[in-house]
C-alpha positions as CSV (number, residue, x, y, z in Angstrom):
1,X,87.0,30.6,70.9
2,X,85.7,29.4,67.3
3,X,84.8,32.9,65.9
4,X,88.5,34.5,66.5
5,X,91.3,33.4,69.5
6,X,95.0,34.7,69.6
7,X,97.4,31.9,68.2
8,X,98.5,28.9,70.4
9,X,95.6,29.9,72.5
10,X,93.7,26.9,75.0
11,X,89.9,27.0,75.9
12,X,90.1,26.8,79.5
13,X,86.8,25.7,80.9
14,X,85.7,29.2,83.4
15,X,85.3,26.5,86.4
16,X,87.7,24.6,86.2
17,X,89.8,24.3,90.1
18,X,93.6,24.8,90.4
19,X,94.0,21.2,91.0
20,X,92.2,19.9,87.3
21,X,94.2,23.2,86.0
22,X,97.6,21.6,87.4
23,X,96.3,18.1,85.7
24,X,95.7,19.2,82.7
25,X,98.3,22.0,81.6
26,X,100.7,22.0,84.6
27,X,104.0,20.8,82.0
28,X,102.6,22.7,79.7
29,X,103.0,25.8,81.3
30,X,105.9,24.4,82.9
31,X,108.8,27.3,83.1
32,X,106.8,29.2,80.4
33,X,105.0,32.8,80.5
34,X,101.0,32.4,80.3
35,X,98.8,34.9,79.0
36,X,95.2,34.3,80.4
37,X,92.9,36.7,78.4
38,X,88.9,37.1,77.6
39,X,86.6,39.3,76.3
40,X,87.8,42.6,77.8
41,X,89.7,41.2,80.4
42,X,87.8,40.8,83.6
43,X,87.1,37.2,83.7
44,X,90.2,36.3,82.4
45,X,91.9,38.6,86.1
46,X,89.5,36.4,88.3
47,X,90.1,32.8,86.9
48,X,94.2,34.1,87.4
49,X,93.0,34.9,91.0
50,X,91.6,31.6,91.5
51,X,93.7,29.2,90.1
52,X,96.2,31.1,91.4
53,X,97.8,27.9,93.6
54,X,98.0,25.5,90.0
55,X,99.8,28.8,88.5
56,X,103.3,28.6,90.4
57,X,104.7,26.1,87.6
58,X,104.6,29.2,84.6
59,X,107.8,31.3,84.7
60,X,105.3,34.2,85.2
61,X,101.6,35.4,84.6
62,X,99.9,38.1,82.3
63,X,96.3,39.4,82.0
64,X,96.0,40.9,78.3
65,X,95.0,44.0,79.4
66,X,91.5,45.0,77.1
67,X,90.9,41.3,76.5
68,X,90.6,40.1,73.2
69,X,88.6,42.9,72.1
70,X,91.8,45.6,72.6
71,X,93.9,43.5,70.8
72,X,91.0,42.6,68.1
73,X,91.2,46.7,68.1
74,X,94.8,47.2,67.6
75,X,94.1,45.2,64.3
76,X,97.0,42.1,66.0
77,X,96.4,38.8,64.1
78,X,93.5,36.7,65.2
79,X,93.0,32.6,64.3
80,X,90.4,30.4,64.1
81,X,90.2,26.7,62.9
82,X,90.9,27.8,59.3
83,X,93.9,30.0,60.2
84,X,93.9,34.2,60.1
85,X,90.7,35.9,60.4
86,X,89.9,39.7,61.3
87,X,86.8,39.1,63.0
88,X,86.2,39.1,66.2
89,X,82.7,38.0,68.4
90,X,81.4,40.9,70.3
91,X,79.3,38.1,72.5
92,X,76.2,40.3,72.7
93,X,74.7,44.3,71.5
94,X,76.4,46.1,74.4
95,X,79.4,44.1,74.7
96,X,80.1,44.8,71.0
97,X,79.8,48.6,71.7
98,X,83.6,47.7,72.6
99,X,84.4,46.8,69.2
100,X,85.9,49.5,67.3
101,X,86.5,47.1,64.1
102,X,82.3,46.8,63.8
103,X,82.7,45.8,60.3
104,X,84.4,42.7,61.7
105,X,82.3,40.9,64.7
106,X,81.0,37.9,63.7
107,X,78.0,36.8,66.2
108,X,78.0,32.9,64.4
109,X,81.1,30.9,63.9
């Protein structure tokens, strides 16, 4: 998340309960379209399932197919604390093989 993120993204605690999610983000998601994402879309899909009871306030809930790697591979915009970036964090070398634009891999912030 420090290396790159989608504009407007909020980092969630992966162990967050539905009640904690609603307390922290309920007002923010009310009536809005909400997109969850992770590296490839598996963990974010599981998080949506786990938080399902707390997502009712959203207008719609989506999981970004292919995650941030697919977003990056399509050369879509990413940000970090300094603004626009072309870099993505691959987690490790195995996951890094899914990043097509390997010159933009960054393993440290």
